[in-house]
KOLMARMI-710308 format. One line per 8 residues: number of its first residue (from 1); their letters; for each residue x, y, z of N, C-alpha, C, O. Coordinates in steps of 0.2 Angstrom, whole numbers, plus 5000, padded with zeros to 4 digits. Each point is the difference from the previous one (the first is absolute). Layout:
N
NUM> A> X Y Z X Y Z X Y Z X Y Z ~ ...;
//
This chain:
334
1> MQFWHWAI> 5049 4954 5043 5000 5007 5002 4999 5004 4994 5003 4999 4995 ~ 4994 5007 5006 4999 5005 4995 5006 5004 5000 5005 5000 5004 ~ 4995 5004 4990 5006 5005 4999 5002 5004 5005 5005 5002 5002 ~ 4989 5001 5002 5001 5005 5005 5004 4997 5006 5003 5003 5003 ~ 4995 4990 4998 5003 4997 5006 5008 4999 4998 5004 5002 5005 ~ 4997 4996 4989 5008 5000 4998 5003 5006 5001 5006 5001 5002 ~ 4991 5005 4995 5003 5006 5000 5001 5003 5008 5006 5002 5001 ~ 4990 4996 5003 5001 5002 5007 5006 4996 5003 5004 5003 5003;
9> IWYVVMNL> 4996 4991 4996 5006 4996 5002 5006 5002 4997 5005 5001 5003 ~ 4995 5001 4990 5006 5003 4997 5003 5006 5003 5006 5001 5002 ~ 4989 5004 5000 5002 5006 5003 5003 4999 5007 5005 5003 5001 ~ 4992 4993 5003 5002 4998 5006 5007 4998 5000 5005 5002 5004 ~ 4996 4993 4992 5007 4996 4999 5005 5005 4998 5006 5001 5003 ~ 4993 5003 4991 5004 5005 4998 5002 5005 5005 5006 5002 5000 ~ 4989 5001 5003 5002 5005 5005 5004 4997 5006 5004 5004 5002 ~ 4994 4990 5000 5004 4997 5006 5007 4999 4997 5005 5001 5004;
17> AGFIAYAA> 4996 4997 4990 5007 4998 4997 5004 5007 4999 5006 5000 5002 ~ 4990 5005 4996 5003 5006 4999 5003 5003 5007 5006 5002 5000 ~ 4990 4998 5005 5002 5002 5007 5006 4996 5002 5005 5003 5003 ~ 4995 4990 4996 5005 4996 5003 5007 5002 4996 5005 5000 5003 ~ 4994 5001 4990 5006 5001 4996 5003 5006 5002 5007 5001 5000 ~ 4990 5005 5001 5003 5006 5002 5003 5000 5007 5005 5002 5001 ~ 4991 4994 5004 5003 4999 5006 5007 4996 5000 5005 5002 5003 ~ 4995 4993 4993 5005 4995 4999 5006 5004 4997 5006 4999 5002;
25> DKSFARNG> 4993 5005 4993 5005 5004 4997 5003 5005 5004 5006 5001 5000 ~ 4990 5002 5005 5003 5005 5004 5005 4996 5005 5005 5002 5002 ~ 4993 4992 5000 5004 4996 5005 5006 4998 4996 5006 5000 5003 ~ 4994 4998 4991 5006 4998 4996 5005 5006 5000 5006 4999 5000 ~ 4991 5007 4999 5004 5006 4999 5004 5001 5007 5006 5002 5000 ~ 4991 4997 5005 5003 5001 5007 5005 4995 5001 5005 5001 5003 ~ 4994 4993 4995 5005 4994 5001 5005 4999 4995 5004 4995 5000 ~ 4996 5009 4995 5005 4999 4994 4999 4994 4996 5004 4998 4997;
33> KRRIMERD> 4989 5000 5003 4999 4994 4996 4998 5002 4993 4999 5006 4998 ~ 5000 4989 4997 4998 5001 4993 4993 5003 5000 4996 4997 5003 ~ 5003 5009 4994 4994 5003 4999 4995 4998 4995 5002 4996 4995 ~ 4992 5005 5006 4995 4999 4995 5000 5006 4995 5001 5005 5002 ~ 4999 4993 4992 5001 5005 4994 4994 5005 5001 4994 4998 5001 ~ 5007 5008 4997 4995 5005 5001 4995 4999 4995 4994 5002 5001 ~ 5007 4996 4993 4995 4998 4995 4995 4995 5003 4994 5001 4999 ~ 5008 4994 5005 4996 4995 5002 4996 5003 5006 4994 4998 5001;
41> LILFAVLG> 5009 5007 5003 4996 5003 5005 4994 5004 4997 4994 5000 5003 ~ 5007 5003 4992 4995 5004 4996 4995 4996 4997 4994 5001 5000 ~ 5008 4993 4998 4996 4995 4997 4994 4998 5004 4994 4999 4998 ~ 5007 5000 5009 4995 4998 5004 4995 5006 5000 4994 4998 5001 ~ 5007 5008 4999 4995 5005 5000 4996 5000 4993 4994 5001 5000 ~ 5010 4998 4995 4997 4999 4993 4995 4994 5000 4994 5001 4997 ~ 5007 4994 5006 4996 4994 4999 4995 4999 5005 4997 4995 5001 ~ 5001 5011 5003 4995 5000 5004 5001 5001 5008 4995 4999 5004;
49> GPLGCLLG> 5011 5002 4998 5002 5000 5007 5003 5007 5002 5004 5000 5004 ~ 4993 5006 4993 5003 5006 5002 4999 5002 5007 5004 5004 5003 ~ 4990 4994 5000 4999 5002 5007 5005 4997 5005 5003 5003 5004 ~ 4999 4990 4995 5005 4997 5004 5006 5003 4999 5004 5001 5004 ~ 4998 5001 4989 5006 5003 4999 5001 5007 5003 5005 5002 5003 ~ 4989 5002 4997 5000 5006 5003 5001 5000 5008 5004 5004 5003 ~ 4993 4991 5000 5001 4999 5007 5007 4998 5002 5003 5002 5005 ~ 5000 4994 4990 5007 4998 5001 5004 5006 5000 5005 5000 5004;
57> MILCHHKT> 4994 5004 4991 5004 5006 5000 5000 5004 5006 5005 5003 5003 ~ 4988 4998 4999 4999 5005 5006 5003 4997 5007 5003 5003 5003 ~ 4994 4991 4998 5002 4997 5006 5007 4998 5001 5003 5000 5006 ~ 5000 4998 4989 5007 4998 5000 5005 5005 4998 5006 4999 4999 ~ 4991 5007 4999 5004 5006 4998 5005 4998 4994 5006 5001 5000 ~ 4991 4996 4995 5004 4997 4995 4998 5003 4993 4994 5000 4998 ~ 5011 5002 4998 4999 5002 4993 4996 5007 5000 4997 5002 4995 ~ 5003 5001 5011 4996 5006 5000 5003 5007 4997 4997 5005 5000;
65> RKKKFTVT> 5010 4994 4999 5003 5005 4997 5001 5000 4992 5003 5004 4997 ~ 4995 4990 5001 5000 4999 4992 4994 5002 4997 4994 4997 5001 ~ 5006 5008 4994 4994 5002 4997 4996 4995 4996 4994 5000 5000 ~ 5010 4995 4997 4996 4995 4996 4996 4995 5005 4995 4997 4997 ~ 5006 5003 5009 4996 4997 5005 4995 5004 5003 4994 4998 5000 ~ 5008 5008 5002 4995 5005 5003 4994 5002 4995 4995 5002 5002 ~ 5007 4997 4992 4995 5002 4995 4996 4994 4997 4994 5000 5000 ~ 5010 4995 4998 4997 4994 4997 4995 4996 5005 4995 4998 4998;
73> VPLFLVWY> 5007 5001 5008 4996 4996 5004 4994 5003 5002 4994 4997 4999 ~ 5006 5009 5003 4993 5004 5001 4996 5000 4994 4994 5000 5000 ~ 5009 5001 4994 4996 5001 4994 4996 4993 4999 4995 5000 4998 ~ 5009 4994 5003 4996 4994 4999 4995 4999 5005 4995 4996 4999 ~ 5006 5006 5007 4995 5000 5005 4994 5003 4998 4994 4997 5001 ~ 5006 5009 4997 4995 5004 4997 4996 4996 4994 4994 5000 5000 ~ 5010 4998 4996 4998 4996 4994 4995 4994 5002 4995 4999 4998 ~ 5008 4997 5007 4996 4994 5002 4994 5002 5004 4995 4996 5000;
81> IFLTIFLT> 5005 5009 5004 4994 5003 5003 4995 5002 4995 4994 4998 5001 ~ 5008 5006 4994 4995 5002 4995 4997 4994 4996 4994 4999 4999 ~ 5011 4996 4999 4998 4994 4997 4995 4996 5004 4995 4997 4997 ~ 5006 5002 5009 4995 4996 5004 4993 5003 5001 4995 4997 4999 ~ 5005 5010 5002 4994 5004 5000 4996 4999 4994 4994 4999 4999 ~ 5010 5003 4995 4997 5000 4994 4997 4993 4998 4994 5000 4997 ~ 5010 4995 5003 4997 4993 4998 4994 4998 5005 4995 4997 4998 ~ 5006 5005 5008 4994 4998 5005 4994 5003 4998 4995 4997 5000;
89> YQNNNLVI> 5005 5010 4998 4995 5004 4998 4997 4997 4994 4994 4999 4999 ~ 5010 5000 4996 4998 4998 4993 4996 4993 5000 4996 4999 4996 ~ 5006 4997 5009 4997 4993 5000 4995 4999 5005 4997 4994 5001 ~ 5002 5011 5003 4995 4999 5006 4994 5006 5000 4996 5000 5004 ~ 5005 5004 4991 4995 5006 4999 4994 4997 4997 4999 5001 4994 ~ 4996 4995 5009 4995 4997 4997 4995 5005 4998 4998 5005 5003 ~ 5000 4995 4990 4995 5005 4997 4994 4996 4998 5000 4994 4999 ~ 4994 5010 5001 4994 4997 4998 4998 5003 4993 5000 5006 4999;
97> TNYDLDTD> 5000 4990 4996 4998 5002 4993 4993 4999 4998 4998 4994 5001 ~ 4998 5011 4997 4993 4999 4998 4999 5000 4992 5003 5005 4997 ~ 4993 4991 5001 4998 5000 4993 4993 4999 5000 4997 4996 5003 ~ 5000 5008 4992 4993 4999 4998 4999 4996 4993 5002 5003 4995 ~ 4996 4991 5005 5000 4996 4994 4993 5001 4996 5000 4997 4995 ~ 4996 5008 5007 4995 5002 4996 4995 4994 4998 4998 5000 4994 ~ 5000 4996 5011 4995 4995 4999 4994 5002 5005 5000 5005 5004 ~ 4994 4992 4995 4995 5001 5004 4998 4994 5005 4995 4999 5002;
105> LGVRVVEI> 5011 4997 5000 4999 4995 5004 4999 5002 5007 4997 4996 5005 ~ 5006 5010 4997 4999 5002 5007 5004 4996 5005 4998 4999 5006 ~ 5008 4999 4992 5004 4996 5004 5007 5003 5001 5003 5003 4996 ~ 4999 4998 5011 5007 5002 5001 5004 4994 5001 4999 4996 5005 ~ 5006 5004 4991 5005 4995 5001 5007 5002 5002 5002 5005 4998 ~ 5001 4992 5007 5007 5002 5002 5004 4994 4998 4999 4994 5001 ~ 5006 5008 4995 5005 4995 4998 5007 5001 5004 5002 5005 5001 ~ 5000 4989 5001 5007 4999 5003 5004 4995 4996 4997 4994 4999;
113> SDLHNMQV> 5008 5008 4999 5004 4996 4996 5008 5000 5002 5002 5004 5003 ~ 5001 4990 4995 5007 5000 5001 5002 5002 5007 5005 5004 5001 ~ 4992 4993 5004 5002 5001 5007 5007 4998 5002 5004 5003 5003 ~ 4998 4991 4994 5007 4997 5002 5002 5001 5007 5005 5001 5002 ~ 4990 4997 5002 5001 5000 5007 5001 5006 5003 5003 5001 5006 ~ 4996 5005 4991 5002 5006 5002 4996 5003 5006 4994 4998 5001 ~ 5009 5005 5004 4996 5003 5005 5002 5008 5000 5006 5001 5001 ~ 4990 5003 4998 5001 5007 5000 5003 5003 5006 4997 5000 5006;
121> MWDKDRIS> 5009 5002 4994 5004 5002 5006 4999 4995 5006 5000 5002 5006 ~ 5000 4992 4992 5000 4994 5005 4994 5000 5004 5000 4997 5005 ~ 4995 5006 4992 4993 5000 5003 4996 4995 4997 4997 5001 4994 ~ 5002 4994 5009 4996 4994 4997 4993 5001 4999 4997 4997 4996 ~ 5000 5009 5007 4993 5001 4999 4999 5006 4996 4994 5002 4999 ~ 5011 5001 4998 4999 5007 4997 4996 4998 4993 4995 5004 4999 ~ 5006 4991 4998 4996 4999 4993 4993 4999 5002 4996 5003 4996 ~ 5002 4992 5008 4993 4999 5002 4997 5006 5003 4994 5001 4998;
129> RETRELDP> 5009 5003 5006 4998 5006 5003 4998 5005 4994 4994 5003 5001 ~ 5010 4998 4995 4999 5005 4994 4994 4997 4996 4996 5004 4998 ~ 5004 4990 5001 4995 4997 4995 4993 5001 5004 4995 5001 4996 ~ 5005 4998 5010 4993 5000 5003 4997 5007 5000 4994 5001 4999 ~ 5011 5004 5001 4997 5007 5000 4998 5002 4993 4996 5005 4999 ~ 5006 4991 4996 4997 5001 4993 4993 4997 4999 4997 5002 4995 ~ 5001 4994 5009 4993 4998 5000 4998 4996 4994 4996 5002 4996 ~ 5008 4993 5002 4999 4997 4993 4994 4995 5001 4998 4997 5005;
137> DIIVLTGD> 5000 5002 4989 4994 4994 4999 5004 4994 4999 4997 4995 5003 ~ 5008 5004 4993 5004 4994 5000 5008 5002 5000 5001 5006 4998 ~ 5003 4990 5004 5007 5000 5000 5003 4995 4995 4998 4994 5000 ~ 5006 5008 4996 5004 4995 4995 5007 5000 5001 5003 5005 5000 ~ 5000 4989 5001 5007 4999 5001 5003 4997 4993 4998 4994 4999 ~ 5006 5010 4998 5001 4998 4993 5007 4997 5000 5004 5002 4995 ~ 4998 4993 5009 5006 4996 4999 5006 5003 5004 5001 5006 5002 ~ 5004 4989 4999 5006 5002 5003 4999 5002 5007 5003 5005 5003;
145> LVDSIHTD> 4992 4992 5001 4999 5001 5007 5006 4999 5004 5002 5003 5005 ~ 5002 4991 4993 5006 4998 5003 5006 5002 4995 4999 5001 4994 ~ 5007 4998 5009 5006 5001 4995 5004 4993 5001 5001 4997 5005 ~ 5001 5001 4989 5003 4993 5000 5008 5001 5002 5003 4995 5002 ~ 4999 5011 4999 5007 5001 5002 5001 5000 5007 5004 4997 5003 ~ 4991 5007 5000 5000 5001 5008 4993 4998 5002 4996 5004 5002 ~ 5002 4990 4997 4993 4997 5002 4998 5001 5007 5004 4997 5004 ~ 4990 5005 4997 4998 5001 5007 4992 4998 4999 4996 5005 5000;
153> IDSALYTA> 5002 4989 5001 4993 4998 4999 4996 5003 5005 4994 5002 4999 ~ 5008 4998 5007 4996 5002 5006 4999 5008 4999 4994 5002 5002 ~ 5010 5002 4996 4999 5007 4999 4995 5001 4995 4995 5004 5001 ~ 5005 4992 4994 4996 5001 4994 4993 4998 5002 4995 5004 4999 ~ 5004 4991 5005 4993 4997 5002 4998 5005 5005 4993 5001 5001 ~ 5011 5002 5004 4997 5005 5004 4997 5006 4997 4994 5002 5001 ~ 5010 5001 4994 4997 5006 4996 4994 4998 4997 4995 5003 5000 ~ 5005 4991 4996 4994 4998 4996 4994 4999 5005 4994 5002 4998;
161> GELAKITD> 5007 4995 5008 4995 4999 5004 4997 5006 5003 4994 5001 5001 ~ 5010 5004 5000 4997 5006 5003 4996 5004 4994 4995 5003 5002 ~ 5007 4996 4992 4997 5003 4995 4993 4997 4999 4995 5003 4998 ~ 5005 4990 5003 4994 4996 4999 4995 5002 5005 4994 4999 4999 ~ 5008 5004 5007 4995 5002 5005 4996 5006 4998 4995 5002 5003 ~ 5008 5002 4992 4997 5006 4998 4994 4999 4995 4994 5003 5001 ~ 5007 4993 4994 4995 4998 4995 5002 4994 4996 5005 4998 5001 ~ 4991 5000 4994 5002 4995 4996 5006 5001 4997 5001 5005 4996;
169> TYYVTGNH> 5004 4990 5004 5007 5001 4998 5001 4994 4995 5000 4995 5002 ~ 5003 5007 4992 5001 4995 4995 5007 5000 4998 5004 5006 5000 ~ 4999 4989 4998 5007 4999 4999 5002 4996 4994 4996 4995 4999 ~ 5009 5007 4997 5003 4996 4995 5007 4999 5001 5003 5005 5003 ~ 5000 4990 4994 5007 4999 5001 5004 5005 4995 4998 5002 4995 ~ 5008 4999 5007 5005 5003 4996 5006 4996 4999 5000 4994 5002 ~ 5005 5008 4994 5006 4996 4998 5004 4997 5006 5002 4995 5000 ~ 4998 5009 5006 5004 4998 5006 4997 4994 5003 5003 4996 5003;
177> EYRLSQDD> 4990 5004 4997 4997 4994 5003 5002 4993 4997 5001 4995 5003 ~ 5000 5006 4990 5002 4993 4997 5008 4999 5001 5002 4995 4997 ~ 5001 5009 5006 5007 4999 5001 5001 4997 5007 5006 4998 5002 ~ 4989 5002 5002 5000 4997 5007 5001 4993 5000 4999 4996 4995 ~ 5004 5001 5010 5000 4993 5001 4993 4997 5000 4995 5004 5002 ~ 5004 4990 4996 4993 4997 5000 4997 5000 5007 4994 5002 5001 ~ 5010 4997 5004 4997 5001 5007 4998 5007 5002 4994 5001 5002 ~ 5010 5004 4996 4998 5007 5001 4994 5002 4996 4996 5004 5002;
185> YFRLMDGL> 5004 4994 4992 4994 5001 4996 4993 4998 5003 4996 5004 5000 ~ 5004 4990 5001 4994 4997 5003 4998 5003 5007 4995 5001 5002 ~ 5011 5000 5002 4998 5004 5006 4997 5007 4999 4996 5002 5004 ~ 5007 5001 4991 4997 5007 4999 4992 4999 4997 4996 5004 5003 ~ 5003 4992 4993 4993 4999 4997 4995 4998 5005 4995 5002 5001 ~ 5007 4993 5003 4996 4997 5006 4999 5006 5005 4995 5001 5003 ~ 5011 5003 4998 4999 5005 5005 4995 5006 4998 4997 5002 5004 ~ 5004 4999 4990 4995 5006 4997 4993 4998 5001 4996 5004 5002;
193> ASVGVKVL> 5002 4989 4996 4994 4998 5001 4998 5000 5007 4994 5002 5002 ~ 5010 4997 5003 4998 4999 5007 4999 5007 5003 4997 5001 5005 ~ 5006 5004 4992 4999 5007 5003 4995 5004 4996 4998 5006 5001 ~ 4998 4991 4994 4995 5003 4997 5001 5003 4994 4995 5003 4997 ~ 5011 4996 5000 5001 5003 4993 4997 4995 4995 5002 4994 5000 ~ 4995 5008 4995 4997 4996 4994 5006 5000 4995 5001 5005 4996 ~ 5001 4989 5003 5005 4999 4994 4997 4998 4994 4996 4995 4999 ~ 5005 5010 4996 4997 4998 4993 5006 4997 4996 5005 5003 4998;
201> SNSYEILG> 4994 4991 5001 5005 4996 4996 4997 4998 4993 4997 4994 4999 ~ 5004 5010 4996 4997 4999 4994 4992 4999 5001 4997 4995 4997 ~ 5000 5009 5007 4993 4999 5001 4997 5007 5001 5003 5005 4999 ~ 4990 4996 5002 4997 5006 5001 4994 5000 5005 4998 4994 5002 ~ 5000 5012 5000 4994 5000 5004 4996 5006 4997 5002 5005 4997 ~ 4991 4994 5003 4996 5005 4998 4998 5004 5006 4997 4998 5005 ~ 5004 5009 4994 4999 5004 5006 4995 5006 4998 4999 5001 4994 ~ 4999 5003 5011 4996 5005 4998 4993 4998 5001 4998 4994 5000;
209> EGGKEYAL> 4997 5011 5000 4993 4999 5000 4996 5006 4998 5003 5005 4998 ~ 4991 4994 5001 4995 5005 4998 5002 5002 4993 5000 5006 4998 ~ 5001 4989 4998 5001 5001 4992 5007 5003 4999 5001 5002 4994 ~ 5003 4998 5011 5007 5002 4999 5005 4994 5001 5005 5001 5004 ~ 4994 4993 4994 5004 4995 5001 5006 5001 4995 5000 5003 4995 ~ 5006 4994 5008 5006 4999 4996 5004 4994 5001 4999 4997 5006 ~ 5005 5000 4990 5004 4994 5001 5007 5002 5002 5003 5004 4997 ~ 4999 4994 5009 5006 5001 5002 5004 4994 4999 4999 4994 5003;
217> IGLEDYSL> 5006 5006 4992 5004 4994 4998 5007 5001 5003 5003 5005 4999 ~ 5000 4989 5003 5007 5000 5002 5004 4995 4997 4998 4994 4999 ~ 5007 5009 4998 5005 4995 4996 5006 4998 5003 5003 5005 5004 ~ 4999 4989 4996 5006 4998 5003 5006 5003 4996 4999 5002 4994 ~ 5006 4999 5009 5006 5004 4996 5002 4996 4994 5003 5003 4995 ~ 4997 4990 5005 5002 4996 4994 4995 5000 4995 5001 4997 4995 ~ 4993 5006 5006 4995 5000 4995 4998 5007 4996 4995 5001 4997 ~ 5010 5003 5004 4998 5007 4998 5000 5001 4992 4997 5004 4997;
225> EDPTLSII> 5007 4992 4999 5000 5001 4993 4998 4994 4996 5000 4999 4994 ~ 4997 4996 5010 4997 4994 4996 4992 5001 5000 4998 5005 5002 ~ 4998 4990 4995 4993 5001 4999 4996 5000 5006 4994 5000 5000 ~ 5009 4999 5006 4996 5000 5006 4994 5005 5001 4995 4999 5001 ~ 5007 5007 4998 4996 5006 5001 4994 4999 4995 4994 5002 5001 ~ 5008 4997 4992 4995 4999 4995 4995 4995 5002 4994 5000 4999 ~ 5008 4994 5004 4995 4995 5002 4996 5002 5005 4994 4999 5000 ~ 5009 5004 5005 4996 5003 5006 4994 5005 4997 4995 5000 5003;
233> MSEIRSTK> 5007 5004 4993 4996 5005 4997 4994 4997 4997 4994 5002 5000 ~ 5008 4993 4996 4994 4996 4996 4995 4997 5005 4994 5000 4998 ~ 5009 4997 5007 4995 4997 5005 4996 5005 5003 4994 4999 5001 ~ 5009 5007 5001 4996 5005 5003 4994 5003 4996 4995 5001 5002 ~ 5007 5000 4991 4996 5003 4996 4994 4995 4998 4994 5002 4999 ~ 5008 4992 5001 4994 4995 4999 4995 4999 5005 4995 4998 4999 ~ 5007 5004 5007 4996 5000 5006 4997 5006 5002 4994 5000 5003 ~ 5009 5006 4996 4998 5006 5003 4999 5005 4995 4998 5006 5001;
241> GADIPAVV> 5003 4993 4992 4999 5004 4995 5006 5004 4998 5005 5000 5004 ~ 4995 5003 4990 5006 5003 4997 5002 5007 5003 5005 5002 4999 ~ 4990 5001 5004 5001 5006 5003 5003 5001 5007 5001 5006 5002 ~ 4999 4989 5001 5003 5000 5007 5007 5003 5000 5004 4997 4997 ~ 4997 5008 5007 5007 5002 5000 5005 4995 5003 4998 4996 5005 ~ 5008 5004 4993 5005 4995 5002 5006 5004 5003 5003 5004 4996 ~ 4998 4994 5010 5006 5003 5004 5005 4995 5001 4998 4995 5003 ~ 5008 5006 4995 5005 4995 5000 5006 5002 5005 5002 5005 5000;
249> LAHEPQYI> 5000 4990 5004 5006 5000 5004 5005 4996 4997 5000 4994 4999 ~ 5005 5010 4999 5006 4996 4997 5006 5004 5002 5001 5006 4999 ~ 5004 4990 5003 5006 5003 5003 5004 5005 4995 5003 5005 5002 ~ 4998 4992 4992 5005 5004 4996 4996 5004 4994 4996 4997 4997 ~ 5007 5009 5002 4996 5005 4995 5002 4999 4993 4996 5002 4996 ~ 5010 4995 5002 5002 4999 4994 4996 4996 4995 5001 5000 4994 ~ 4994 4997 5009 4996 4995 4996 4993 5004 4998 4995 4997 4999 ~ 5005 5009 5001 4994 5004 4999 4996 4999 4994 4994 5000 4999;
257> ENYASCGA> 5010 4998 4995 4997 4998 4994 4996 4994 5001 4994 5000 4997 ~ 5008 4995 5007 4996 4994 5001 4994 5002 5004 4994 4997 4998 ~ 5007 5007 5007 4994 5001 5004 4994 5004 4996 4995 4999 5001 ~ 5008 5006 4995 4995 5004 4996 4997 4995 4995 4994 5001 4998 ~ 5009 4995 4998 4998 4996 4995 4994 4995 5003 4996 4998 4996 ~ 5005 5000 5010 4995 4996 5003 4994 5004 5003 4995 4996 5002 ~ 5005 5010 4997 4994 5004 5002 5000 5003 5007 4994 5001 5003 ~ 5012 4999 5001 5000 5002 5007 4998 5008 5000 5003 5003 4995;
265> DIVFTGHA> 4993 4999 5009 4998 5007 5001 5005 5004 5004 5003 5005 4998 ~ 4999 4992 5008 5005 5003 5004 5005 4994 5003 4997 4995 5001 ~ 5009 5007 4999 5005 4995 5002 5004 5004 5006 5003 5005 4999 ~ 4998 4991 5006 5004 5003 5005 5007 4996 5000 5000 4993 5001 ~ 5006 5010 4999 5006 4997 4999 5005 5003 5005 4999 5006 5003 ~ 5007 4992 4997 5006 5003 5004 5006 4998 4997 5001 5001 4994 ~ 5004 4995 5009 5006 4997 4998 5005 5005 4998 5006 4998 5001 ~ 4993 5008 4996 5005 5004 4997 5003 5004 5005 5005 5003 4999;
273> HGGQVVLP> 4993 4997 5007 5003 5004 5006 5000 5008 4998 5005 5003 5002 ~ 4991 4999 4993 5000 5007 4998 5006 5002 4996 5002 5006 4999 ~ 5002 4989 4999 5006 5002 4997 5006 5000 5004 5006 5002 4998 ~ 4993 4997 5009 5005 5000 5005 5004 5006 5001 5000 5003 5006 ~ 5003 5000 4989 5003 5007 5001 4996 5004 4994 5000 4998 4994 ~ 4998 5008 5008 4996 5004 4995 5005 5006 4999 5001 5004 5004 ~ 5001 4997 4990 5004 5005 4998 4996 5007 4999 4994 4999 4999 ~ 5010 5006 5000 4996 5007 4999 4996 4999 4994 5002 4997 4995;
281> GDKPLVAP> 4992 5006 5005 4996 5000 4994 4995 4994 5001 4997 4998 4995 ~ 5003 4999 5011 4995 4995 5002 5002 4994 4995 4995 4997 4997 ~ 5011 5001 5002 5002 4994 4996 5002 4994 5004 5006 5001 5003 ~ 4990 4994 4998 5002 4994 5003 5006 4997 4997 5001 5000 4994 ~ 5004 4997 5011 5006 4998 4997 5000 4993 4998 5003 4998 4995 ~ 4995 4997 5009 5000 4993 4999 4995 4996 5003 4997 5002 5006 ~ 5000 4993 4991 4995 4996 5003 5001 4993 4998 5003 4998 4994 ~ 4995 4997 5010 5001 4993 4998 4996 4998 4994 4994 5002 4999;
289> DQGLFPQY> 5009 4994 4997 4998 4998 4993 4998 5005 4995 4998 4999 4995 ~ 5004 5008 5007 4999 5005 4995 5007 5004 4999 5001 5003 4995 ~ 5004 4995 5009 5006 5003 4999 5000 5008 5001 4997 5002 5004 ~ 5008 5001 4993 5001 5007 5001 4994 5004 4997 4997 4999 4995 ~ 5002 5007 5008 4994 5004 4998 4994 4997 4998 4998 5000 4995 ~ 4999 4996 5010 4994 4996 4999 4994 5005 4998 4999 5005 5002 ~ 4997 4992 4994 4994 5003 4997 4994 5000 5005 4996 5005 5001 ~ 5004 4989 5003 4995 4999 5005 5002 5000 5007 5002 4995 5002;
297> ANGVVNFG> 4999 5011 5001 5003 5000 5007 4995 5002 5005 5001 4998 5006 ~ 4995 5007 4993 4995 5002 5005 4995 5004 4997 5000 5002 4994 ~ 4994 5000 5010 4995 5004 4997 4994 4995 4997 5000 4994 5001 ~ 4996 5010 4995 4995 4997 4996 5001 5000 4993 5002 5005 4997 ~ 4998 4989 5000 5002 5000 4993 4993 4998 4996 4997 4995 5002 ~ 5002 5008 4993 4994 4998 4995 5002 4997 4994 5005 5002 4997 ~ 4993 4992 5002 5001 4996 4994 4994 4997 4997 4997 4996 5003 ~ 5001 5008 4992 4993 4999 4997 4995 5001 5005 5000 5006 5003;
305> DTKMVISR> 4995 4989 4999 4995 5002 5005 5002 4997 5007 4996 5000 5004 ~ 5010 4998 4996 5003 4998 5007 5004 5005 5004 5004 5004 4997 ~ 4994 4997 5009 5004 5004 5004 5004 4996 5005 4998 4995 5004 ~ 5009 5006 4996 5004 4996 5004 5003 5004 5006 5003 5005 4998 ~ 4996 4994 5008 5003 5003 5006 5007 4997 5002 5000 4994 5001 ~ 5005 5009 4999 5007 4998 5002 5002 5003 5006 5001 5006 5001 ~ 4999 4990 5004 5002 5002 5007 5008 5000 5000 5003 4996 4998 ~ 5000 5009 5005 5007 5001 5001 5002 4995 5006 5006 4998 5000;
313> GLGNSAIP> 4989 4999 5004 5001 4995 5005 5003 5004 5006 5001 5006 5001 ~ 5001 4989 5004 5002 5003 5006 5008 4998 5002 5003 5004 5003 ~ 4999 4990 4995 5006 4997 5002 5005 5000 4994 4999 5002 4995 ~ 5007 4995 5007 5005 4999 4995 5003 4993 5001 4998 4996 5004 ~ 5006 5002 4991 5002 4993 5000 5008 5000 4998 5004 5002 5004 ~ 4997 4996 4990 5007 5000 4997 5004 5007 5001 5005 5000 5002 ~ 4991 5005 4995 5003 5007 5001 4997 5002 5007 4994 5001 5000 ~ 5010 5000 5005 4997 5001 5007 4997 5007 5002 4998 5001 5005;
321> FRINNFPE> 5002 5004 4990 4998 5006 5002 4997 5004 4994 5001 4998 4994 ~ 4995 5007 5007 4997 5004 4995 5002 5007 5001 5003 5002 5005 ~ 4997 5002 4989 5002 5007 5000 4995 5004 4996 4998 4998 4994 ~ 4999 5007 5009 4995 5004 4996 4994 4996 4998 4997 5001 4995 ~ 5001 4994 5010 4995 4995 4998 4997 4997 5006 5002 4995 5002 ~ 4994 5009 5001 4998 4998 5007 4995 4994 5000 4997 4999 4995 ~ 5004 4997 5010 4995 4994 5000 4993 5003 5001 4999 5005 5003 ~ 4996 4991 4994 4993 5003 5000 4995 4994 5001 5001 4994 4999;
329> IVVCEM> 4993 5009 5004 4994 4996 5000 4995 5004 4995 5000 5006 5000 ~ 4997 4990 4995 4996 5002 4995 4993 5000 5002 4998 4995 5002 ~ 4998 5010 4997 4993 5000 5001 4997 5002 4993 5001 5005 4997 ~ 4994 4991 5001 4996 5001 4994 4993 5000 5001 4997 4996 5003 ~ 5000 5009 4994 4993 5000 5000 4997 4997 4993 5002 5003 4995 ~ 4994 4992 5006 4998 4997 4994 4992 5001 4999 4997 4998 4995;
//
């Protein structure tokens, strides 16, 4: 189950427990039995059960004359309502980010990264519906389609399949795919092929026409810093010439120096989740493999002659929420 499922269960349990505790304590008071400590009664509200506590106060006419209860319990109810609305908005306000990469290929690329089984507001068709409206020439899925912590292969395949119905859709692995069990991994790979997604596994395709060909290269997540890209680039240049543009799909952005040294023109990446929490001044807080205040978290980065697009992605994993960092679908004009 995902974080949100556990959060809902926690809220339900704490509110039910809070109501029962207030009702029980009122009964104990009437019968002269040992009471529940006031500190513990307030703790139920602090830990997520203020609605149950407030209902217990009102319906059982309990603690309604003590200011520490009449102020504290409603205050925490307001806080949890605000927190729920705030985090729901922060993590479901899907935005479309547009970049012009200033090439003459005439190709519109939609990048979707780090899905992590996410469904925007629990709408399984929202991502494909938004993507269809963008009228892409190709769609690229740059890794972590599934999440190794709360794996849902069926959900990932459904979304990928709906995207593949729109236009040619290409996929490369992320680090979470390699954390799957062997059975889940092969089920995902076979499933992607069956729904029409083209898996680029340290391989490439030559796309485009009318003198505007380009090489679309997909790197496995374990090959991002080794000579694999250099070998692929040499093969492409030997057959198609040195001037053919190279567009690389690679899950992780921190290896930009390797991508650039191999001659990649454009690189599509994700992995950093936009920094997860973005501080005032547009400062990303933390990213996998980059630690605090990551250098490569979102946007377009120029490194020599290489342009790297970093998607903030859509979902979450170990850190289950985003703040000031909306999930995004990236649209690039090449």
